[in-house]
C-alpha positions in Angstrom: -31.9 -97.5 49.0 -29.1 -96.1 50.8 -28.8 -93.1 53.1 -26.3 -90.7 52.3 -25.5 -86.9 52.6 -26.1 -83.9 50.4 -24.6 -80.5 51.3 -26.7 -77.8 49.8 -24.9 -74.8 48.2 -26.0 -72.7 51.4 -24.0 -75.2 53.4 -27.0 -77.1 54.9 -26.3 -80.7 55.5 -29.4 -83.2 54.7 -29.8 -86.9 54.4 -31.2 -88.4 51.2 -31.8 -91.6 49.9 -30.1 -92.8 46.8 -30.4 -95.9 44.5 -27.0 -97.8 44.9 -27.5 -99.1 41.2 -27.7 -95.7 39.8 -24.5 -94.5 37.9 -25.6 -90.9 37.2 -25.2 -89.0 40.6 -26.3 -85.7 38.8 -30.0 -86.9 39.4 -29.6 -86.2 43.3 -28.4 -82.5 42.9 -30.9 -79.6 43.1 -28.3 -76.9 42.5 -25.7 -77.7 40.0 -22.6 -76.3 38.5 -21.8 -75.8 34.8 -19.5 -78.6 34.3 -20.1 -82.2 34.7 -20.4 -83.6 38.3 -17.1 -85.5 39.3 -15.4 -87.0 42.2 -13.7 -84.0 44.1 -11.8 -86.0 46.7 -11.6 -89.1 48.8 -10.8 -89.4 52.6 -9.8 -92.6 54.3 -12.0 -93.0 57.3 -11.2 -96.2 59.3 -12.3 -99.2 57.0 -14.2 -97.2 54.5 -13.6 -94.3 52.2 -15.5 -91.1 52.1 -16.1 -89.7 48.6 -17.0 -86.2 47.6 -18.9 -85.5 44.5 -19.7 -82.1 42.9 -18.8 -79.4 40.5 -15.6 -77.3 40.1 -17.2 -74.5 37.9 -20.1 -72.4 38.1 -21.7 -69.1 38.7 -20.5 -67.0 41.8 -23.9 -67.1 43.1 -23.8 -70.9 43.3 -20.7 -71.2 45.4 -20.9 -73.8 47.9 -20.7 -72.2 51.5 -20.0 -75.5 53.3 -16.3 -75.7 55.1 -14.8 -78.9 54.0 -11.9 -80.8 55.6 -8.3 -80.5 54.2 -7.0 -81.0 51.7 -10.0 -79.4 49.6 -10.7 -76.6 52.4 -9.4 -73.9 50.2 -11.1 -75.0 47.1 -14.2 -73.6 45.5 -17.2 -75.8 44.5 -20.5 -74.9 43.1 -24.0 -76.0 43.7 -24.7 -79.0 45.9 -22.3 -81.5 47.1 -22.8 -85.2 47.4 -21.1 -87.3 50.2 -20.7 -91.2 49.7 -19.3 -93.7 51.9 -17.8 -97.1 50.2 -16.4 -99.9 52.2 -13.0 -101.5 51.1 -15.0 -103.3 48.5 -16.4 -100.2 47.1 -19.8 -101.1 48.0 -21.9 -98.1 49.1 -22.9 -98.0 52.6 -25.3 -95.8 54.6 -23.8 -92.4 55.7 -26.1 -90.3 57.9 -25.8 -86.6 59.0 -24.6 -88.0 62.4 -21.8 -90.1 60.6 -20.8 -86.9 58.4 -20.5 -84.7 61.6 -18.4 -87.1 63.4 -16.2 -87.7 60.1 -16.0 -83.9 59.5 -14.9 -83.3 63.2 -12.2 -86.1 63.1 -10.9 -84.5 59.8 -10.4 -81.4 61.5 -8.7 -82.8 64.5 -5.4 -81.2 65.2 -6.3 -77.8 63.8 -6.6 -74.7 66.4 -9.7 -72.6 65.8 -9.1 -68.8 66.7 -12.3 -68.6 68.8 -11.2 -71.3 71.3 -8.1 -69.7 72.1 -8.2 -67.7 75.4 -6.4 -64.3 75.9 -5.2 -65.4 79.5 -3.4 -68.3 78.0 -1.6 -66.3 75.4 -0.5 -63.6 78.2 0.7 -66.5 80.2 2.7 -67.7 77.3 3.9 -64.3 75.8 3.5 -62.1 78.6 2.0 -58.6 78.5 4.5 -57.0 76.3 3.2 -54.3 74.2 5.9 -53.5 71.5 3.7 -50.8 69.8 5.1 -47.1 69.7 1.8 -45.2 70.4 3.6 -41.9 69.9 4.0 -42.9 66.1 1.3 -40.9 64.0 1.0 -44.1 61.7 -0.4 -46.1 64.6 -4.0 -45.2 65.8 -4.5 -45.8 69.3 -7.9 -47.7 70.0 -7.5 -48.3 73.7 
């Protein structure tokens, strides 16, 4: 058995054991979409490749809530998602929750998160110029 990551439709990351000989990956999904399970993306990750499997169609209530790394960060997926790691010889390897979190953080490297920016830094760069005309009736003063 090989450890791998299943991302539930609610965005929860869980570890599961899979049989590396099993070809039907749909056996490992608790929540499924309406089409067939297929490979959704691949990411190069050092000397391995991370594979994402899941569904591209389904009911609105089954939209997967997990934020995935680019380039599939804007796509909608349904039901659970299965994440597998294969080495260069295409042999499945263990991929734990900890491994997934490291991969996920590295995949988002270089992106700026709005909650990480500080107002003081913006004021240093842009100054404290306020170009709004508060006398304009269209603009509501919320100060």
